[in-house]
Structure formats: C-alpha cells, structure tokens
N, CA, C, O and CB atoms as a CASP TS submission, in Angstrom:
PFRMAT TS
TARGET T0000
AUTHOR 0000-0000-0000
METHOD Language model
MODEL 1
PARENT N/A
ATOM      1  N   MET     1      -8.767  -0.385 -27.433  1.00  0.00           N
ATOM      2  CA  MET     1      -7.851  -0.517 -26.321  1.00  0.00           C
ATOM      3  C   MET     1      -7.125   0.802 -26.072  1.00  0.00           C
ATOM      4  O   MET     1      -6.639   1.443 -27.003  1.00  0.00           O
ATOM      5  CB  MET     1      -6.850  -1.641 -26.583  1.00  0.00           C
ATOM      6  N   ILE     2      -7.062   1.184 -24.837  1.00  0.00           N
ATOM      7  CA  ILE     2      -6.324   2.380 -24.436  1.00  0.00           C
ATOM      8  C   ILE     2      -5.037   1.923 -23.763  1.00  0.00           C
ATOM      9  O   ILE     2      -5.076   1.198 -22.769  1.00  0.00           O
ATOM     10  CB  ILE     2      -7.178   3.295 -23.480  1.00  0.00           C
ATOM     11  N   SER     3      -3.901   2.345 -24.299  1.00  0.00           N
ATOM     12  CA  SER     3      -2.610   1.944 -23.732  1.00  0.00           C
ATOM     13  C   SER     3      -2.195   2.932 -22.643  1.00  0.00           C
ATOM     14  O   SER     3      -2.330   4.146 -22.796  1.00  0.00           O
ATOM     15  CB  SER     3      -1.521   1.865 -24.839  1.00  0.00           C
ATOM     16  N   VAL     4      -1.688   2.378 -21.540  1.00  0.00           N
ATOM     17  CA  VAL     4      -1.336   3.174 -20.366  1.00  0.00           C
ATOM     18  C   VAL     4       0.111   2.886 -19.968  1.00  0.00           C
ATOM     19  O   VAL     4       0.542   1.733 -19.939  1.00  0.00           O
ATOM     20  CB  VAL     4      -2.300   2.875 -19.184  1.00  0.00           C
ATOM     21  N   LEU     5       0.847   3.945 -19.663  1.00  0.00           N
ATOM     22  CA  LEU     5       2.199   3.825 -19.122  1.00  0.00           C
ATOM     23  C   LEU     5       2.170   4.334 -17.689  1.00  0.00           C
ATOM     24  O   LEU     5       1.637   5.412 -17.426  1.00  0.00           O
ATOM     25  CB  LEU     5       3.245   4.619 -19.988  1.00  0.00           C
ATOM     26  N   LEU     6       2.737   3.569 -16.760  1.00  0.00           N
ATOM     27  CA  LEU     6       2.797   3.955 -15.355  1.00  0.00           C
ATOM     28  C   LEU     6       4.197   4.468 -15.039  1.00  0.00           C
ATOM     29  O   LEU     6       5.185   3.796 -15.333  1.00  0.00           O
ATOM     30  CB  LEU     6       2.423   2.761 -14.430  1.00  0.00           C
ATOM     31  N   VAL     7       4.287   5.658 -14.441  1.00  0.00           N
ATOM     32  CA  VAL     7       5.584   6.225 -14.068  1.00  0.00           C
ATOM     33  C   VAL     7       5.495   6.678 -12.613  1.00  0.00           C
ATOM     34  O   VAL     7       4.827   7.661 -12.294  1.00  0.00           O
ATOM     35  CB  VAL     7       5.987   7.421 -15.014  1.00  0.00           C
ATOM     36  N   ASP     8       6.183   5.941 -11.736  1.00  0.00           N
ATOM     37  CA  ASP     8       6.155   6.242 -10.305  1.00  0.00           C
ATOM     38  C   ASP     8       7.391   5.624  -9.668  1.00  0.00           C
ATOM     39  O   ASP     8       7.781   4.513 -10.025  1.00  0.00           O
ATOM     40  CB  ASP     8       4.844   5.705  -9.630  1.00  0.00           C
ATOM     41  N   ASP     9       8.011   6.333  -8.728  1.00  0.00           N
ATOM     42  CA  ASP     9       9.190   5.789  -8.063  1.00  0.00           C
ATOM     43  C   ASP     9       8.835   4.749  -7.006  1.00  0.00           C
ATOM     44  O   ASP     9       9.721   4.055  -6.509  1.00  0.00           O
ATOM     45  CB  ASP     9       9.984   6.905  -7.430  1.00  0.00           C
ATOM     46  N   ASP    10       7.575   4.630  -6.659  1.00  0.00           N
ATOM     47  CA  ASP    10       7.107   3.664  -5.661  1.00  0.00           C
ATOM     48  C   ASP    10       6.610   2.401  -6.371  1.00  0.00           C
ATOM     49  O   ASP    10       5.581   2.422  -7.046  1.00  0.00           O
ATOM     50  CB  ASP    10       5.975   4.281  -4.775  1.00  0.00           C
ATOM     51  N   ALA    11       7.351   1.310  -6.211  1.00  0.00           N
ATOM     52  CA  ALA    11       6.999   0.053  -6.885  1.00  0.00           C
ATOM     53  C   ALA    11       5.626  -0.453  -6.458  1.00  0.00           C
ATOM     54  O   ALA    11       4.894  -1.020  -7.269  1.00  0.00           O
ATOM     55  CB  ALA    11       8.053  -1.014  -6.596  1.00  0.00           C
ATOM     56  N   MET    12       5.273  -0.252  -5.188  1.00  0.00           N
ATOM     57  CA  MET    12       3.957  -0.696  -4.706  1.00  0.00           C
ATOM     58  C   MET    12       2.840   0.080  -5.402  1.00  0.00           C
ATOM     59  O   MET    12       1.801  -0.491  -5.732  1.00  0.00           O
ATOM     60  CB  MET    12       3.852  -0.522  -3.171  1.00  0.00           C
ATOM     61  N   ALA    13       3.045   1.360  -5.622  1.00  0.00           N
ATOM     62  CA  ALA    13       2.044   2.172  -6.317  1.00  0.00           C
ATOM     63  C   ALA    13       1.873   1.687  -7.752  1.00  0.00           C
ATOM     64  O   ALA    13       0.751   1.567  -8.243  1.00  0.00           O
ATOM     65  CB  ALA    13       2.442   3.664  -6.301  1.00  0.00           C
ATOM     66  N   ARG    14       2.993   1.408  -8.424  1.00  0.00           N
ATOM     67  CA  ARG    14       2.910   0.901  -9.799  1.00  0.00           C
ATOM     68  C   ARG    14       2.173  -0.434  -9.847  1.00  0.00           C
ATOM     69  O   ARG    14       1.344  -0.663 -10.728  1.00  0.00           O
ATOM     70  CB  ARG    14       4.317   0.748 -10.402  1.00  0.00           C
ATOM     71  N   THR    15       2.479  -1.307  -8.902  1.00  0.00           N
ATOM     72  CA  THR    15       1.820  -2.616  -8.862  1.00  0.00           C
ATOM     73  C   THR    15       0.328  -2.465  -8.593  1.00  0.00           C
ATOM     74  O   THR    15      -0.491  -3.121  -9.237  1.00  0.00           O
ATOM     75  CB  THR    15       2.461  -3.510  -7.788  1.00  0.00           C
ATOM     76  N   GLY    16      -0.025  -1.610  -7.652  1.00  0.00           N
ATOM     77  CA  GLY    16      -1.436  -1.388  -7.338  1.00  0.00           C
ATOM     78  C   GLY    16      -2.207  -0.824  -8.518  1.00  0.00           C
ATOM     79  O   GLY    16      -3.313  -1.273  -8.817  1.00  0.00           O
ATOM     80  N   LEU    17      -1.623   0.157  -9.187  1.00  0.00           N
ATOM     81  CA  LEU    17      -2.279   0.734 -10.364  1.00  0.00           C
ATOM     82  C   LEU    17      -2.425  -0.303 -11.470  1.00  0.00           C
ATOM     83  O   LEU    17      -3.448  -0.356 -12.153  1.00  0.00           O
ATOM     84  CB  LEU    17      -1.489   1.944 -10.879  1.00  0.00           C
ATOM     85  N   ARG    18      -1.389  -1.129 -11.644  1.00  0.00           N
ATOM     86  CA  ARG    18      -1.443  -2.179 -12.668  1.00  0.00           C
ATOM     87  C   ARG    18      -2.609  -3.138 -12.387  1.00  0.00           C
ATOM     88  O   ARG    18      -3.330  -3.529 -13.305  1.00  0.00           O
ATOM     89  CB  ARG    18      -0.099  -2.963 -12.719  1.00  0.00           C
ATOM     90  N   LEU    19      -2.788  -3.513 -11.117  1.00  0.00           N
ATOM     91  CA  LEU    19      -3.881  -4.419 -10.747  1.00  0.00           C
ATOM     92  C   LEU    19      -5.246  -3.772 -10.983  1.00  0.00           C
ATOM     93  O   LEU    19      -6.168  -4.423 -11.473  1.00  0.00           O
ATOM     94  CB  LEU    19      -3.750  -4.838  -9.276  1.00  0.00           C
ATOM     95  N   ILE    20      -5.370  -2.515 -10.641  1.00  0.00           N
ATOM     96  CA  ILE    20      -6.638  -1.804 -10.854  1.00  0.00           C
ATOM     97  C   ILE    20      -6.950  -1.711 -12.343  1.00  0.00           C
ATOM     98  O   ILE    20      -8.075  -1.981 -12.764  1.00  0.00           O
ATOM     99  CB  ILE    20      -6.584  -0.389 -10.232  1.00  0.00           C
ATOM    100  N   ILE    21      -5.965  -1.334 -13.131  1.00  0.00           N
ATOM    101  CA  ILE    21      -6.162  -1.177 -14.574  1.00  0.00           C
ATOM    102  C   ILE    21      -6.480  -2.514 -15.233  1.00  0.00           C
ATOM    103  O   ILE    21      -7.251  -2.567 -16.190  1.00  0.00           O
ATOM    104  CB  ILE    21      -4.918  -0.556 -15.221  1.00  0.00           C
ATOM    105  N   ALA    22      -5.886  -3.596 -14.722  1.00  0.00           N
ATOM    106  CA  ALA    22      -6.129  -4.929 -15.292  1.00  0.00           C
ATOM    107  C   ALA    22      -7.603  -5.321 -15.207  1.00  0.00           C
ATOM    108  O   ALA    22      -8.058  -6.179 -15.964  1.00  0.00           O
ATOM    109  CB  ALA    22      -5.275  -5.974 -14.572  1.00  0.00           C
ATOM    110  N   GLY    23      -8.345  -4.706 -14.301  1.00  0.00           N
ATOM    111  CA  GLY    23      -9.760  -5.006 -14.154  1.00  0.00           C
ATOM    112  C   GLY    23     -10.645  -4.369 -15.209  1.00  0.00           C
ATOM    113  O   GLY    23     -11.837  -4.668 -15.269  1.00  0.00           O
ATOM    114  N   ASP    24     -10.101  -3.513 -16.030  1.00  0.00           N
ATOM    115  CA  ASP    24     -10.880  -2.849 -17.080  1.00  0.00           C
ATOM    116  C   ASP    24     -10.468  -3.405 -18.438  1.00  0.00           C
ATOM    117  O   ASP    24      -9.314  -3.255 -18.840  1.00  0.00           O
ATOM    118  CB  ASP    24     -10.680  -1.302 -17.034  1.00  0.00           C
ATOM    119  N   PRO    25     -11.388  -4.041 -19.146  1.00  0.00           N
ATOM    120  CA  PRO    25     -11.037  -4.661 -20.426  1.00  0.00           C
ATOM    121  C   PRO    25     -10.656  -3.660 -21.525  1.00  0.00           C
ATOM    122  O   PRO    25     -10.104  -4.060 -22.550  1.00  0.00           O
ATOM    123  CB  PRO    25     -12.185  -5.495 -20.901  1.00  0.00           C
ATOM    124  N   GLU    26     -10.939  -2.381 -21.329  1.00  0.00           N
ATOM    125  CA  GLU    26     -10.605  -1.379 -22.346  1.00  0.00           C
ATOM    126  C   GLU    26      -9.224  -0.761 -22.142  1.00  0.00           C
ATOM    127  O   GLU    26      -8.765   0.021 -22.974  1.00  0.00           O
ATOM    128  CB  GLU    26     -11.647  -0.285 -22.347  1.00  0.00           C
ATOM    129  N   LEU    27      -8.558  -1.110 -21.036  1.00  0.00           N
ATOM    130  CA  LEU    27      -7.247  -0.545 -20.726  1.00  0.00           C
ATOM    131  C   LEU    27      -6.182  -1.636 -20.731  1.00  0.00           C
ATOM    132  O   LEU    27      -6.444  -2.775 -20.344  1.00  0.00           O
ATOM    133  CB  LEU    27      -7.273   0.169 -19.363  1.00  0.00           C
ATOM    134  N   VAL    28      -4.985  -1.277 -21.171  1.00  0.00           N
ATOM    135  CA  VAL    28      -3.853  -2.203 -21.114  1.00  0.00           C
ATOM    136  C   VAL    28      -2.604  -1.421 -20.710  1.00  0.00           C
ATOM    137  O   VAL    28      -2.295  -0.383 -21.296  1.00  0.00           O
ATOM    138  CB  VAL    28      -3.642  -2.926 -22.490  1.00  0.00           C
ATOM    139  N   VAL    29      -1.892  -1.927 -19.704  1.00  0.00           N
ATOM    140  CA  VAL    29      -0.637  -1.312 -19.285  1.00  0.00           C
ATOM    141  C   VAL    29       0.453  -1.799 -20.233  1.00  0.00           C
ATOM    142  O   VAL    29       0.729  -2.995 -20.315  1.00  0.00           O
ATOM    143  CB  VAL    29      -0.292  -1.658 -17.787  1.00  0.00           C
ATOM    144  N   VAL    30       1.067  -0.864 -20.945  1.00  0.00           N
ATOM    145  CA  VAL    30       2.096  -1.225 -21.921  1.00  0.00           C
ATOM    146  C   VAL    30       3.501  -1.162 -21.329  1.00  0.00           C
ATOM    147  O   VAL    30       4.458  -1.628 -21.947  1.00  0.00           O
ATOM    148  CB  VAL    30       2.009  -0.310 -23.128  1.00  0.00           C
ATOM    149  N   GLY    31       3.629  -0.586 -20.134  1.00  0.00           N
ATOM    150  CA  GLY    31       4.935  -0.514 -19.501  1.00  0.00           C
ATOM    151  C   GLY    31       4.898   0.329 -18.251  1.00  0.00           C
ATOM    152  O   GLY    31       3.878   0.929 -17.911  1.00  0.00           O
ATOM    153  N   ASP    32       6.049   0.365 -17.561  1.00  0.00           N
ATOM    154  CA  ASP    32       6.168   1.223 -16.391  1.00  0.00           C
ATOM    155  C   ASP    32       7.608   1.696 -16.265  1.00  0.00           C
ATOM    156  O   ASP    32       8.519   1.130 -16.869  1.00  0.00           O
ATOM    157  CB  ASP    32       5.716   0.483 -15.108  1.00  0.00           C
ATOM    158  N   ALA    33       7.794   2.735 -15.476  1.00  0.00           N
ATOM    159  CA  ALA    33       9.124   3.305 -15.258  1.00  0.00           C
ATOM    160  C   ALA    33       9.197   3.821 -13.833  1.00  0.00           C
ATOM    161  O   ALA    33       8.181   4.179 -13.236  1.00  0.00           O
ATOM    162  CB  ALA    33       9.432   4.445 -16.280  1.00  0.00           C
ATOM    163  N   GLU    34      10.430   3.856 -13.284  1.00  0.00           N
ATOM    164  CA  GLU    34      10.583   4.251 -11.887  1.00  0.00           C
ATOM    165  C   GLU    34      11.136   5.653 -11.682  1.00  0.00           C
ATOM    166  O   GLU    34      11.272   6.103 -10.544  1.00  0.00           O
ATOM    167  CB  GLU    34      11.465   3.284 -11.202  1.00  0.00           C
ATOM    168  N   ASP    35      11.460   6.354 -12.774  1.00  0.00           N
ATOM    169  CA  ASP    35      11.891   7.748 -12.639  1.00  0.00           C
ATOM    170  C   ASP    35      11.574   8.508 -13.928  1.00  0.00           C
ATOM    171  O   ASP    35      11.157   7.922 -14.927  1.00  0.00           O
ATOM    172  CB  ASP    35      13.414   7.830 -12.315  1.00  0.00           C
ATOM    173  N   GLY    36      11.778   9.807 -13.881  1.00  0.00           N
ATOM    174  CA  GLY    36      11.421  10.654 -15.012  1.00  0.00           C
ATOM    175  C   GLY    36      12.172  10.338 -16.292  1.00  0.00           C
ATOM    176  O   GLY    36      11.586  10.338 -17.375  1.00  0.00           O
ATOM    177  N   GLU    37      13.461  10.071 -16.176  1.00  0.00           N
ATOM    178  CA  GLU    37      14.250   9.769 -17.375  1.00  0.00           C
ATOM    179  C   GLU    37      13.779   8.480 -18.038  1.00  0.00           C
ATOM    180  O   GLU    37      13.612   8.427 -19.257  1.00  0.00           O
ATOM    181  CB  GLU    37      15.737   9.662 -17.022  1.00  0.00           C
ATOM    182  N   ALA    38      13.567   7.444 -17.235  1.00  0.00           N
ATOM    183  CA  ALA    38      13.069   6.176 -17.779  1.00  0.00           C
ATOM    184  C   ALA    38      11.661   6.361 -18.336  1.00  0.00           C
ATOM    185  O   ALA    38      11.293   5.736 -19.331  1.00  0.00           O
ATOM    186  CB  ALA    38      13.076   5.072 -16.694  1.00  0.00           C
ATOM    187  N   GLY    39      10.880   7.219 -17.691  1.00  0.00           N
ATOM    188  CA  GLY    39       9.538   7.504 -18.181  1.00  0.00           C
ATOM    189  C   GLY    39       9.557   8.145 -19.557  1.00  0.00           C
ATOM    190  O   GLY    39       8.778   7.767 -20.431  1.00  0.00           O
ATOM    191  N   LEU    40      10.446   9.116 -19.755  1.00  0.00           N
ATOM    192  CA  LEU    40      10.555   9.766 -21.065  1.00  0.00           C
ATOM    193  C   LEU    40      10.986   8.781 -22.146  1.00  0.00           C
ATOM    194  O   LEU    40      10.462   8.801 -23.259  1.00  0.00           O
ATOM    195  CB  LEU    40      11.545  10.927 -20.999  1.00  0.00           C
ATOM    196  N   ARG    41      11.948   7.917 -21.808  1.00  0.00           N
ATOM    197  CA  ARG    41      12.373   6.898 -22.781  1.00  0.00           C
ATOM    198  C   ARG    41      11.205   5.983 -23.142  1.00  0.00           C
ATOM    199  O   ARG    41      11.003   5.659 -24.313  1.00  0.00           O
ATOM    200  CB  ARG    41      13.550   6.062 -22.218  1.00  0.00           C
ATOM    201  N   ALA    42      10.437   5.568 -22.131  1.00  0.00           N
ATOM    202  CA  ALA    42       9.302   4.673 -22.369  1.00  0.00           C
ATOM    203  C   ALA    42       8.220   5.361 -23.198  1.00  0.00           C
ATOM    204  O   ALA    42       7.601   4.727 -24.053  1.00  0.00           O
ATOM    205  CB  ALA    42       8.714   4.191 -21.037  1.00  0.00           C
ATOM    206  N   ILE    43       7.990   6.639 -22.958  1.00  0.00           N
ATOM    207  CA  ILE    43       7.000   7.383 -23.743  1.00  0.00           C
ATOM    208  C   ILE    43       7.412   7.409 -25.207  1.00  0.00           C
ATOM    209  O   ILE    43       6.591   7.180 -26.095  1.00  0.00           O
ATOM    210  CB  ILE    43       6.838   8.826 -23.204  1.00  0.00           C
ATOM    211  N   ARG    44       8.686   7.687 -25.457  1.00  0.00           N
ATOM    212  CA  ARG    44       9.172   7.730 -26.844  1.00  0.00           C
ATOM    213  C   ARG    44       9.089   6.361 -27.508  1.00  0.00           C
ATOM    214  O   ARG    44       8.725   6.255 -28.679  1.00  0.00           O
ATOM    215  CB  ARG    44      10.616   8.239 -26.887  1.00  0.00           C
ATOM    216  N   GLU    45       9.424   5.323 -26.764  1.00  0.00           N
ATOM    217  CA  GLU    45       9.455   3.967 -27.318  1.00  0.00           C
ATOM    218  C   GLU    45       8.060   3.369 -27.491  1.00  0.00           C
ATOM    219  O   GLU    45       7.772   2.748 -28.514  1.00  0.00           O
ATOM    220  CB  GLU    45      10.284   3.067 -26.427  1.00  0.00           C
ATOM    221  N   LEU    46       7.194   3.555 -26.492  1.00  0.00           N
ATOM    222  CA  LEU    46       5.901   2.867 -26.468  1.00  0.00           C
ATOM    223  C   LEU    46       4.740   3.702 -27.006  1.00  0.00           C
ATOM    224  O   LEU    46       3.718   3.144 -27.407  1.00  0.00           O
ATOM    225  CB  LEU    46       5.590   2.447 -25.070  1.00  0.00           C
ATOM    226  N   ALA    47       4.878   5.021 -27.021  1.00  0.00           N
ATOM    227  CA  ALA    47       3.822   5.935 -27.474  1.00  0.00           C
ATOM    228  C   ALA    47       2.456   5.585 -26.881  1.00  0.00           C
ATOM    229  O   ALA    47       1.511   5.309 -27.621  1.00  0.00           O
ATOM    230  CB  ALA    47       3.737   5.919 -28.996  1.00  0.00           C
ATOM    231  N   PRO    48       2.347   5.596 -25.542  1.00  0.00           N
ATOM    232  CA  PRO    48       1.073   5.248 -24.907  1.00  0.00           C
ATOM    233  C   PRO    48       0.018   6.331 -25.129  1.00  0.00           C
ATOM    234  O   PRO    48       0.340   7.487 -25.405  1.00  0.00           O
ATOM    235  CB  PRO    48       1.275   5.020 -23.409  1.00  0.00           C
ATOM    236  N   ASP    49      -1.245   5.930 -25.003  1.00  0.00           N
ATOM    237  CA  ASP    49      -2.342   6.895 -25.089  1.00  0.00           C
ATOM    238  C   ASP    49      -2.405   7.754 -23.828  1.00  0.00           C
ATOM    239  O   ASP    49      -2.720   8.942 -23.894  1.00  0.00           O
ATOM    240  CB  ASP    49      -3.683   6.169 -25.306  1.00  0.00           C
ATOM    241  N   VAL    50      -2.100   7.141 -22.670  1.00  0.00           N
ATOM    242  CA  VAL    50      -2.200   7.810 -21.371  1.00  0.00           C
ATOM    243  C   VAL    50      -0.941   7.511 -20.562  1.00  0.00           C
ATOM    244  O   VAL    50      -0.429   6.392 -20.584  1.00  0.00           O
ATOM    245  CB  VAL    50      -3.478   7.351 -20.598  1.00  0.00           C
ATOM    246  N   VAL    51      -0.446   8.529 -19.845  1.00  0.00           N
ATOM    247  CA  VAL    51       0.660   8.332 -18.910  1.00  0.00           C
ATOM    248  C   VAL    51       0.155   8.709 -17.525  1.00  0.00           C
ATOM    249  O   VAL    51      -0.253   9.847 -17.295  1.00  0.00           O
ATOM    250  CB  VAL    51       1.926   9.184 -19.312  1.00  0.00           C
ATOM    251  N   LEU    52       0.183   7.745 -16.598  1.00  0.00           N
ATOM    252  CA  LEU    52      -0.126   8.029 -15.200  1.00  0.00           C
ATOM    253  C   LEU    52       1.203   8.296 -14.512  1.00  0.00           C
ATOM    254  O   LEU    52       2.054   7.412 -14.415  1.00  0.00           O
ATOM    255  CB  LEU    52      -0.917   6.840 -14.509  1.00  0.00           C
ATOM    256  N   LEU    53       1.372   9.536 -14.030  1.00  0.00           N
ATOM    257  CA  LEU    53       2.672  10.009 -13.572  1.00  0.00           C
ATOM    258  C   LEU    53       2.586  10.581 -12.166  1.00  0.00           C
ATOM    259  O   LEU    53       1.698  11.380 -11.867  1.00  0.00           O
ATOM    260  CB  LEU    53       3.223  11.056 -14.530  1.00  0.00           C
ATOM    261  N   ASP    54       3.501  10.174 -11.313  1.00  0.00           N
ATOM    262  CA  ASP    54       3.643  10.743  -9.978  1.00  0.00           C
ATOM    263  C   ASP    54       4.376  12.075 -10.133  1.00  0.00           C
ATOM    264  O   ASP    54       5.526  12.096 -10.572  1.00  0.00           O
ATOM    265  CB  ASP    54       4.415   9.764  -9.003  1.00  0.00           C
ATOM    266  N   ILE    55       3.729  13.181  -9.781  1.00  0.00           N
ATOM    267  CA  ILE    55       4.359  14.488  -9.992  1.00  0.00           C
ATOM    268  C   ILE    55       5.409  14.815  -8.930  1.00  0.00           C
ATOM    269  O   ILE    55       6.145  15.790  -9.083  1.00  0.00           O
ATOM    270  CB  ILE    55       3.299  15.571 -10.006  1.00  0.00           C
ATOM    271  N   ARG    56       5.494  14.030  -7.867  1.00  0.00           N
ATOM    272  CA  ARG    56       6.498  14.253  -6.818  1.00  0.00           C
ATOM    273  C   ARG    56       7.570  13.169  -6.864  1.00  0.00           C
ATOM    274  O   ARG    56       7.948  12.611  -5.834  1.00  0.00           O
ATOM    275  CB  ARG    56       5.832  14.282  -5.423  1.00  0.00           C
ATOM    276  N   MET    57       8.039  12.887  -8.027  1.00  0.00           N
ATOM    277  CA  MET    57       8.980  11.803  -8.237  1.00  0.00           C
ATOM    278  C   MET    57      10.334  12.371  -8.632  1.00  0.00           C
ATOM    279  O   MET    57      10.406  13.399  -9.305  1.00  0.00           O
ATOM    280  CB  MET    57       8.463  10.829  -9.308  1.00  0.00           C
ATOM    281  N   PRO    58      11.420  11.698  -8.212  1.00  0.00           N
ATOM    282  CA  PRO    58      12.739  12.167  -8.641  1.00  0.00           C
ATOM    283  C   PRO    58      12.900  12.069 -10.155  1.00  0.00           C
ATOM    284  O   PRO    58      12.318  11.200 -10.803  1.00  0.00           O
ATOM    285  CB  PRO    58      13.840  11.364  -7.947  1.00  0.00           C
ATOM    286  N   VAL    59      13.692  12.966 -10.693  1.00  0.00           N
ATOM    287  CA  VAL    59      13.964  12.947 -12.129  1.00  0.00           C
ATOM    288  C   VAL    59      14.888  11.797 -12.384  1.00  0.00           C
ATOM    289  O   VAL    59      15.275  11.558 -13.527  1.00  0.00           O
ATOM    290  CB  VAL    59      14.579  14.289 -12.634  1.00  0.00           C
TER
END
C-alpha cells in the first residue's frame, strides 16, 4: 500500500483526487489539508509515502 496525503486549498480538487485514488487498490489516502501549514503538520503526523501538493496554494 502506498499512502498519499492531499494538500490543496480547493476542496473540489481534493475530493476529485480522493475519488481517482480510491480507484487504485495499491493507493490509500491517509489525509488531506487545505493549506501549507496544515499540510506540514499532516506530513509530520502521518508520514505519507507521497504528498500531492498544489504549488500555487496559500501558506
């Protein structure tokens, strides 16, 4: 299993990515965050294998 963290300020984007990832049995979304600070906290707490991050997002 590959753990994925979604970090994006757009809730629709996070939901869409979650639905796409749910279709792959080798991937699991372990959490999401809506800004950079929450994303960093989630990375430290969840230690995901992959972080999908919106690079044009507010800190």
